N, C-alpha and C positions, 0 to 999 in steps of 0.2 A: 775710574781711578780718581786720584786727587787732582786738583787743578794745577796748572803749570806754575807752581810757585815753591818757595822754600819757607819752612817754618823756622823763624829766627828766635823763638822763645827761649831756646837753650842759650842764646848769646846775651841774654839780659843779665847784667851783673847785679849783686845785691844791693848796689847804690841806686839801681833803677836805670842805669846807662846801658845803652845797646852798643856793643863793640863788634863790628863786622868788617870784613874786607869786601868792598863792592867791585865786582868784575866790570870790565868794559861794557858799554851798551846802555840802552835805555831800560829803566826799572821803575817800578812803582811800589811804594812801601805802604802797607796797611797797618794800622794800629787798632787794637781791640782794648777797650777800657773795661776793667772789672771793678765795679763799685758796689760798696756795701753801705747799708744805713742811710740811703739817699732819700727814701720815701717815708713819710710820717702819716699816722692815722688822721684822716680827714673828718672833722666834726664828731670826734670821739666823745663818748660820755665822760663825765668827770671820773678821773682815775684811769681812763683808757687811752690817755694821750701817749704819744711816743712813736717808736719805730714800727713799721708794719711787720707782722709775723711773716716768716719764711714758709709759704704755703706748700713748698716742695720738700720740706723736711719733716717727716712723720714724727720724730721725737719732740720737736719744738711744738708741733701742732697738739700732740697729746698732753704735753706739759702745760700748754696754755689752756686747754679745755678742762683738764683736771683741776687747775687752779680756780676756774670759774665755779665748778661744782663744789669744790672744797671750801670756797668763800661763802656761797650762797645756801648751802645745805643747813648750816647751823641756824640760820635765820628763818628759813622757809620749811625745813624738813625735807623729806624726799621731793625732789624738784617735780617729778611727775604728778604729785598730789596738788601742787600749787599752780603749775603751768601745763596747759594743754600741749604746747609745742615750744621748742627752743629754736630761735630764728637766726639765720645768717643772711645778711643783707647782700646786695650785689657785690661782686668782687672786683675791687679797684687795684690792679696790680700793674700799673703802667711801667714799662721797662723792666719788669721782673722776669727775666728770661734765662736764669742760670741757677744752679745749686752745686754743692761741692762735688757730687758724683754724676753730674750731668753728662760729662763726656763718656764715662764708663757705661752708664745706663743707655745712652745713645747707641754705642757700639753693641751692647748686649741685645737691644731690642730691634735694631735696624740692620745689624749684620755687617757693618763697616764703620770705619773710624770717621769721626767728624773732622779731625785734623785741620788741615789748612783750608777747608771749606768755610770755616766760621766767619772770616772777614767778609766773604762774598754773600753769604745768606742773610747777614745782618744789614747789608746795604739795601738801598731802594732799588727795586726792580726797574731796569731801564727800558723794558718792553721789548728787548731784542729777541729775534727768533734764531739766534745762533745756537749750535750745540752746547756751547758753554753756558749760555744764559738759561737754556732748558735744563741743564744738569743742575744749576744753581736753584732753580725753581723746585726741582725734584727733592734736592737735599733740604731746602727750606720747609717743604712740606713734612719730611721726615723729622725735622727739628721741631716743628710745631706739634706734630703728633705726639712726639716724646714728652713735650711739656704738658699737653693735655693728659696724657696717661699718668704722669707723675702727680698732677693736680688732683685727678680723681682718686688715685690710690693713696695718696699721702695726706690729703686734706678732706676731700668731700666724703669719702667712705668712712674715714675715722670720725668725722663730725657726725654722720648719720649713726654710726655704732655708739658713739658717746651719748647721743640723745636717747637712745634706746636703753643704755645702762642707767640713765636717769628716770626710766619708765615715762619718757615724754616722746612725742612725735618730733620729727625733724622737718623743719620749714626752711626753704632755701630758694634764693633767687640765683639762677644759674647764668647769669649774664654779668657784664661789666667791661672794663677796659684793661688790657687789650682783648681781642677776640679769641683768646686761647683758653677758653673755659669748657669747650666740648659741650655746648648747650643742650643738644638733643639727648645725648647719653647722660648729661648731668642732671636733666630733668626726670630721669627714670629712677634716680637713686632716692630722693627724699620722699617722705610721706606726703608733704604738702608742697608741691612745686608752685612757685609764685612768679607772676609776671609784674608788669608796671602799667599804669594808666589803662585799665581795661575798658573805661568808657571813652567813647568818641565824642568829643565836644567841638562843634563847628563854630569857629570864631568869626565875628563879623568882617574882620579884615582879611580873611583867607579867601582866595579865589573860589568861585562857585564850583569849579570843576576839581578842586583838590580831593585827592583820593585818600581814603584811610590808610592806604600803603605808604603815604608820605609822612605819617606821623613817626617820629623818631623811635618810639618804643614798640611800634606795632609788630616788627619782626620778632621781638622777644615774646610777645603775647602769642604769636602763632606757634612758636616752639612749645 
């Protein structure tokens, strides 16, 4: 069931004020911030600056991709005749963990309501072994799994299909930040799965016993 708490979102006034009657005793208030437009494209090509696409919203993704092919086709002709593959670099979606129908999709896919669990699963895990902490970890897993599924269904698979409509291969780096990309399954989708820093270069200032597993990108290459 839900944690021992009360959802107060219904008591938020249009002005943004929270009006409640607090009963006697000790209480803890959790606030969850919903923020849009906070993240901008990093190192974007000329004309590609601006806010990051919502990768969890299929109509936005398809609109963006179709705009690319609509713009490039007059200059290059059918894209598959000029380009072997169309490429998507690593996915940088730090703090992107919500979309308009997230709560509904969570309930449909996981079989229960996210509800008042939200403040607890977004908090840092305190490492406790209490039943409540274990439940939080279980809900956090379900929350992460839902995000991965939405990302694959609404971004990765549409990107792959769009590449094929252009008669080109899909080339994709299935990693990034945060780690909610579903790397293993994500690498099964594109025609050309791509890693990073495939070659191991031993630097002079590294300890002699430094393992290849200590390289930051090595785990991505293993996937």
